[in-house]
N, C-alpha and C positions, 0 to 999 in steps of 0.2 A: 312543549314549545321552547325553542332555543331564545333565551333573553340576553345572554351575555357571551363574552369571548370564551369562558371556560366550557360552558355548555356546548358552543359551537366546536371547540377543540375536541371534547369528548366525543361528539357525534361523528366528526370527520375521522377521529382515531378508530372508532368502531368500524366505519366503512372501509378504511385502509386495511385493517385486520381482517375484515371479511373478504377481502380480495375485490371489492368493488372498484377501487382505484388500485390498478396493478403496479407493481414495483417497476420503476423506470418510467412510468407514465406520468401524467400531470394531473393536479387538482384543477377543478373549474377556476376560471379567472376570478380575481377579487370582485369585479363588478357583477359577475354572475351569482357569486355566493352572497353579496349584499342583496340583490334583488330576490334571490330565492328565500332568504331567511329575514329579509326586512331589517337588516343591521347596518350600522354605519361602517364606513370604510376602515376606520381606525380599529373598531371592534374585530372585524375580519382579519385585519393585519395582526392584531394582538393573538388571535387564535391560532394563526399560522406560526407565529413565533413560539408558541407553546408547543406545537408539534414539532418545530425545528429543534427546540431544546431537548426534546425526548428522542432525537435521532430519526423521527419518522420522515420528514421531509427536508428539502432544502431549496433555495431559490438560485436561479441563474438568470442573469440579464438576457431578456429577449426570449428566454425558454419557459419562464414562469415558475410555479412551485411544483417541484419534481418529487415524486414519492421514491423514498431512498430504497436501494437494495438493502436486504438484510440477511440474505441467504449466506451462512458462513462458508468459506473455502477451507477445505482440509489441506494443510501444509506439512506433508511428511518428510522427516528428515532424509529418509532414503531417496528422495528425488535427485539429490546430488550425485549418487552412485550411477545414475543412468544417463548422465550428460557429460561424463569425463572424457569420452572418446571424441576426438575431433571429427568433423564431418557432418554432425547432425544438424538439424535446423531449429529444434526446440531446446529452449533453455529451461531451467528449473521451474519457473512460473508456469510456462506453457505446458511443461510436462505434468505438473500437479492439477492444473485445471483440466487439461485434456482428459485426465483419468476420470474425472468428475462429470465429463460431458459438457463442460464449459468452454467457451471460445476466449481463451486467455491470450493477452498480448503484453509486450512491454515497449514502451514509448520512450525513446531517448529525448530528454528534455534539455540537457546542458552538458557540456564538457568544458572544465575549466583547468588551467594550469595555475596553481598556486603554491604558498608555502605552508608547512606544517603549523607555524605559529598561528595562534588563534583558532585552530581547528580542534575537534574533540580529542580528548587525551589519547584515545586509541590509535589516531593516525600517527602519532609520534612512535608508536610500536613498530612502524614500517621502516624506521631507521633512515629515513631520508628527509631533508628539509624541502626538497623539490618534489611535489606530488601533483598528480592528476585526479580531479574529482569528477565522477560521471553521475549525473542525476537523472533517474529514471522514474516513470509511473508504470506500475504493475497494474493492468486493468483487465476488466471483463468487457469485451467489445459490446457496443461501440465506444462508451465513454465512461463507465462505471470504474472509476479509480479506487483501487482497494488498498494500495501500498504506495508510499513514496520511499524511494531508495536513493541513498547517497553512498557511493562507493569510492574509496580512495586507494591509489596505487603510487608506489615510488615511480618517479617519472621515467627512469631509464627501463624499468620493467614494463610500464605501460607502452612505451614506445616499441619495445621488442615484441610485445604480444598484440600490437595493433589496437591498443585501448586509448591512445592519446587523440585520436581523431573524432569527428562528429559523425559517426555512423553506428547504426545497430549492429551488434555482434551476432550473427546467426549461430545458433547452438549454445548461446550463453558464454559469459566470461570465463567460466571454469574450463571450457573446451578450448577456448582461445589461449588460456595460460598453458594448457596442456600441450597444444600444438606448438607453442614456443619453447617447450622444454621445461616449463615451470608447473609441475604436476602437483596439484593441491593434494595434501596427505592428511591434515588434521585441521579441525575448526574448534574454536572456543567461542561459546555463545552466551550471551547474557540477556535476559528478558526482563524488562521492568514496565511499569504502568504509570501514566501521568495524563494530565488533561492536555489537549492539543493547543498549539499556538493558534492565533487567529488565521494565520496563513494556511496552516495545516488543515484546519477545520473547514475553511472554505473549499480547499482542493478535494478533501476527502468527503465533503458534503455531510459532516457530522455537526450536531448542535453543541451547545455549551455544556451539556452534562454527560456526554459520551467520551469516556476515556480511550486513549490509544495505547497500544503496546509499542514500546521502543526496543527493537531487537538489534543488538550489537554483535558482531561476529568478526574474529580475527582468524584468517586462513593462513596456514603455513605450508611449505613443502616438506619433504621427508628429511631435509638437512635442517629444519627448523627456521628457515628464512620466512619472514612474513610476506605474504603476496598481496593480501587485500584486507582492508578494514571496511566492513559494511555496516550501515545504519539504516534500519527499516522502520517506518512508522506507519502504523495500520490501525484501524478502528478495532476495539477489543471485541466488538460483536460480530465482526466479518471474518475472523480466521480462527482455526482450531489448530494449534501446533500439536504434531503427532511425533513423539519420540519414541519409536517401537524397537523392541529387541536390542536394547543397549546393553553392552556387556557389563556385569556387576563384578566389582573387585572381590577377589577371594572365591569367586564361583568356580567349582570344579567341574 
């Protein structure tokens, strides 16, 4: 018999893990859980809060309590080599997800013209005080947001590559840069872990106990000019970063 919120949370967790409540689907409404288990409304809410902290569910206004997707997406570094030729329609995210049979998409959220002052330190490596920041959501359709992406470009470069306007770039940013004569040649990447901000947790549908990975990448052309500073925030349990066949110094 379920007598308290912890027992209810345990039972609902078991049912989620057993697949009774599918990922992306919803739990029964609070009123239905109250009636079924004979518990007070606050007890049910406390149980749902436990599940949210574990990253099993999240709530959305008018949508109810949604069972969170937890299937990890493989992110191979090699995905960039497939999208450098202009003219394609899929960017790195669409390429990586399509290889796994997933319907990936990138949604442009915002484009802003701003100054490098107050921005992350990596933005200053672009060598320009006037920058363009593009904010995107990488998702699995229809609305499973897996990554929040912020990308900065020197304003003159963004304008020449068509990145300064509010439109999605078919084929990805690297293809657009290449088409404008700014061919990406090298990338330096740093990966760290931290807890999400409240805003990040809400958009990614994670609870207070699920860490996120923060991936920062500086891309340069063959002459060493910085082209893009990218910051990606993603739940640590939703991606697997794959760095395959990297050259090792001293290998003959």
